[in-house]
C-alpha positions in Angstrom: 87.9 137.5 119.0 84.3 136.9 119.8 82.6 133.5 119.5 80.9 134.4 116.2 84.1 135.3 114.5 85.8 132.2 115.9 83.0 130.0 114.5 83.3 131.8 111.1 87.1 131.3 111.1 86.6 127.5 111.6 84.0 127.4 108.9 86.6 129.0 106.5 89.3 126.6 107.7 87.0 123.7 107.1 85.8 125.1 103.7 89.3 125.6 102.3 90.6 122.4 103.9 87.8 120.6 102.0 88.5 122.5 98.8 92.2 121.5 99.1 91.1 117.9 99.7 88.6 117.6 97.0 90.9 119.1 94.3 93.7 116.8 95.4 91.4 113.8 95.3 90.2 114.8 91.9 93.7 115.1 90.6 94.7 111.7 92.1 91.6 109.9 90.6 92.3 111.5 87.2 95.9 110.3 87.4 94.7 106.9 88.4 92.1 106.7 85.6 94.6 107.8 83.0 97.3 105.6 84.4 99.7 108.5 84.9 100.2 108.3 88.6 103.8 107.0 88.4 104.7 108.1 84.9 103.8 111.8 84.8 105.3 112.9 88.2 106.3 116.4 87.0 102.8 117.3 85.7 101.1 115.7 88.7 103.4 117.6 91.1 102.8 120.9 89.3 99.1 120.5 89.4 99.3 119.5 93.1 101.4 122.6 93.7 98.8 124.8 92.2 96.0 123.2 94.2 97.9 123.5 97.5 99.1 127.0 97.0 95.8 128.2 95.6 93.7 126.7 98.3 96.0 128.0 101.0 96.3 131.5 99.5 92.6 132.0 99.1 91.8 130.4 102.5 94.3 132.7 104.3 93.0 135.7 102.3 89.4 134.9 103.2 90.3 134.5 106.9 92.2 137.8 106.9 89.5 139.7 105.1 86.4 138.2 106.8 87.6 137.4 110.3 90.3 140.0 111.2 88.9 143.0 109.4 91.5 142.9 106.5 94.5 142.9 108.8 96.6 139.9 110.0 100.1 139.5 111.2 102.5 137.0 109.6 101.9 134.7 112.6 98.1 134.8 112.3 98.3 134.0 108.6 100.8 131.2 109.3 98.4 129.8 112.0 95.5 129.9 109.6 97.5 128.1 106.9 98.6 125.4 109.3 95.0 124.9 110.4 93.9 124.5 106.8 96.8 122.1 106.2 95.8 119.9 109.2 92.2 119.7 108.1 93.2 118.8 104.6 95.9 116.3 105.7 93.5 114.4 108.0 90.9 114.1 105.1 93.6 113.2 102.6 95.0 110.5 104.9 91.6 108.9 105.2 91.1 109.1 101.4 94.6 107.7 100.7 94.0 104.7 103.0 90.7 104.0 101.3 92.3 104.5 97.9 95.2 102.0 98.4 93.1 99.5 100.3 90.0 99.4 98.1 90.4 101.3 94.9 94.0 100.7 93.7 94.9 97.5 95.5 98.0 97.1 93.3 99.3 100.6 94.3 102.0 99.3 96.6 103.2 96.6 94.2 103.3 99.1 91.3 105.2 101.5 93.5 107.7 98.8 94.4 108.1 97.9 90.7 108.6 101.5 89.6 111.2 102.0 92.4 113.1 99.0 91.4 113.0 100.1 87.8 114.4 103.5 88.7 117.2 101.9 90.8 118.2 99.7 87.9 118.2 102.7 85.5 120.3 104.8 88.0 123.0 102.1 87.9 122.5 100.8 91.5 124.2 97.5 92.3 122.3 94.3 93.0 123.0 94.6 96.7 121.8 98.3 96.8 118.6 97.3 95.0 118.0 94.4 97.4 118.5 96.6 100.4 116.1 99.3 99.1 113.5 96.7 98.3 113.8 95.1 101.7 113.5 98.5 103.4 110.4 99.3 101.3 108.8 96.0 102.0 108.9 96.8 105.8 106.6 99.8 105.2 104.1 98.2 102.8 101.2 98.5 105.2 98.5 100.9 104.1 98.5 102.3 107.7 102.2 103.1 107.5 101.9 104.6 104.1 98.9 106.7 105.2 100.7 108.0 108.2 103.7 108.9 106.0 101.2 110.6 103.6 99.8 112.6 106.5 103.3 113.7 107.5 104.2 114.5 103.9 101.0 116.5 103.3 101.5 118.4 106.6 105.1 119.2 105.9 104.3 120.4 102.3 101.4 122.5 103.6 103.5 124.0 106.4 106.1 125.1 104.0 103.5 126.5 101.7 102.0 128.4 104.7 105.4 129.8 105.6 105.7 131.2 102.1 102.1 132.3 101.5 101.7 134.0 104.9 104.4 136.5 103.8 102.2 137.6 100.9 98.9 137.6 102.7 99.9 139.4 105.9 98.8 142.9 106.3 99.7 144.8 109.4 97.2 147.2 111.0 98.7 150.7 110.8 96.7 151.7 113.9 98.0 148.9 116.0 101.0 150.8 117.2 98.8 153.7 118.4 96.3 151.3 120.0 99.1 149.7 122.0 100.0 153.1 123.5 96.5 153.7 124.8 
């Protein structure tokens, strides 16, 4: 791949990583403003699913069509998806740190309260609740939560890439003949 195509590929990776990030941030801020961050988990998860899969699909498709002449192996598509995921995960980690440090300073406390409420509703014993709360209090740092968020975003994006690459791949029918030359 020549330098111009490599540069174009990285532009597309950055573009779709940014789209993924901006849509995720918009959903998060909307949930924060409406107060539905912890209460409407299913709806928020569904919308996040659409954002992730849509951004990845269209990003991989753009790379396949614009950089590799309409053909890409499963591995090439997977690699493009992972690159988009890494770009978005880095940006989302920075956003999440800023969000829980400066915007929603009560996020961690609200998360702890909601977790305790769910444990009580599930019938956990007092000792189990105390153990969970102690474990959660050890990772209350915004840095620790941000790193966990990065790993979670990366894992989610990687799984999405594994699935989407299957649908985006398009093998070059002339490749078998070219390899014989």
